[in-house]
N, C-alpha and C positions, 0 to 999 in steps of 0.2 A: 543602483539607481533606483529600482524599488525597493523599498522595507519593509512595507505592510500597505497590504488595502484594508478600506472599512467602509461596508458597505451592506446592500440589501442581498440578502443569496438568494438566485429567481432560480436555478436550478442546479440539481446537483448528482451525480452518480460514484459508484465507489472509485471511479478514476479523472473526475472533472469535475468543477465547482464552476459557475458563472456567477460573479460578484457584480453588482452596481453600485458604482459611485463613482459621484459626481456629472451622473449623466452616461456614461458611458459606461459596456458592457466588458467586463473582463471574464477571457476564459482560461483555466487556469488549472494545470494540473496538480494533480495530488496521489498524494499514497493513501491506502485503505486506511489507515488510520487514523490521517485526519478525515476519514469520510466518516468514520463514526463518530466523532468529537463533530460536527457538524452538522448530523440527522436533527429535525424538528429545530433547528434557529431560523429566524428571520432575517436578520440582523447578526451579523460576527467581523470579526478582524482575524487574515489571513497574512501573516508571515511570506514573506514571498521573498523567490529567489531567480533575476532572467538569466537565461541560457542563450546565449550569444553563437550562431554559428555563422557562413559566409551565407546560408540562401534561409536561414530562418530563425526567431526572434518565439521563444516560448517561453509562458510565465510558467512557472511551479509554485505551489501554496503551501503552507503547512502550519498545523493548529498548535506547534509548541518550538519551541526554540532549539530545543535540542534533536529534535526532527530534520529544521534546515541545517545546524551547525552538522551533523550528519552527512546529510543529502552533500555540505559541500567538499566535508572530505574524501565522501568516496570519488566523488566527478575529479579529484586533483589526482586519483590515478590511474596510469594510463592503460587503457582498454575497458573504463567504464563512462558509460555514458550514463543519459537520466535513465533511458530503460531499464538498466540495470540498478542503478541506486534507488531508483523507486521501485524494483521489485526487494529489493535488501526490504526495503522501510513495509513492504506488504505485506512481505516472507514472516519475519521476525518483527520486535518487538527494539526499537533502535540501542537498547542496554542488550538486548541478547544479540546485535549483532558488534556490539562495540566488546563483549564476551568473548564469543566466538575469533576474533580479531587479537584482540590484545593474549588471550591462552592459544594462540596460533590452532584453532579447532578447524582443521581443513575440510571435513566431512560434513561441519553445518554447513559453512559457507557454500559449499559445491551443492545445497540444495536451491539455493537462491538461481532462478533461471538465469540462465547466460552465462554463469560462473562455472570455468571449470578448474583442475589445480592448479594450473598455471595462474591463472589471473589469482585465485583463492591463496597463496601464496605470495604474490606479489603485494597483496592488501594486506598480509598481515606483516612483510616488511616493512611494507612503504608508510602504515597507520599506527603499528603499533605504538609507537614512540610519539604519537600526536594527537591522542587522544584524552589529553588533559583539559585542553578546550572542550570537549565533548560533555554537557549534562544531561543525561540520558531523561527520556520521558516521554512511559509506554503510553501508548496512542487509548483512549478512554471504548472504553466496550457500549455495546448496544445494546437497546432489548429486543424481544422475542415479538413477530409480528403474526398474522394468523397463516398457519399452514394453509394450502394449497388442493388437498385430498390425498387420496392413498393411489400406488402404483408410483411409476416410474413419471404417465406425463401430468399425474397432480404432483409428483415430487417438482416437476420443473416449471411444475406453474407456482410454487411456493417464491416469496416476492425477495425471500435471504440468497435461492438459489438462482435467481432471473438476475439481480444485480451480481452475484458471482461469475456467472457466466458471461457478463456484459464488463465485466473488470479483468478476467482472464484473456479475451478475444483481445482486450486493448492490447494486452500487455504479450499478446504473437500467436496466443495458440488457436489455431482453427475451430469454428463454432461446433462440429459435433464432439471433438476432445472436450475441448471446455465445459458442454453439458453431463457427456458420460465423469467428467473426475468432480464438478461441481455435485451430480448425485449422489456420487460413491464417498461424498465428504457428507454429505447430508445425513446417510443414511447413515454413515461412521458413530459422526457425531451427535446423532441421536439415539444411536445405540447406546454413548459410551456415558449422557446424560440418564438416560432409563426414560429416556422419553418426556424427563422434567426439565425447568429452566430455561431460561433463556438462549437464544442460537442466533446469533448477528452474522451476515455477510461479511464479516471481518475475520472471526474464526473459520468459517466454511473457507475464504480464501486464502488463508492461511496454510489452511489443511491439502487444500488444492495445489498449493508452490511444493508446500514443503515434502509434497510424494510426487514430484513431478521431474 
């Protein structure tokens, strides 16, 4: 029904975007990779997918055709809803998800929130031979933003960390657990990078979800 939206980006979080087009404001759910691609933009285009249920219509948006195509494929599997499909795209790059499915890598697939062994097996069985139509496009990386100071409370005020906490809460984590995971991931990645280089919310969210 909706192929894409083009307009002004009036609000953006790691899990949602509000796009104004034709005088209407569209509230669109997005994966973290799309969030990183949209940061800093005023005008943009989102490829869209309308998910229809008896009690709800929900619009999802993607920065690339690869993300949208993988989202569609994931939803075609019994037991996979929009939350799990978005979790896949927020935990790994589309190409990594496709590689895990094609290679039968159940361990990697089970690192996605909501995916147990049985669902991981179902994903590999049902999608392994259907990935030809999928063109994997990795999500764009984000630049670093100012740090919030030293100590736990300082870490929790870092913009990337607050974005990560908000995303984890949206994905089903309670706020306390989200804060602990985000702070731990921040410390781990800063140490891994030697305190140097950019560190974006996308990296933090993926680190949290991979260790959930």
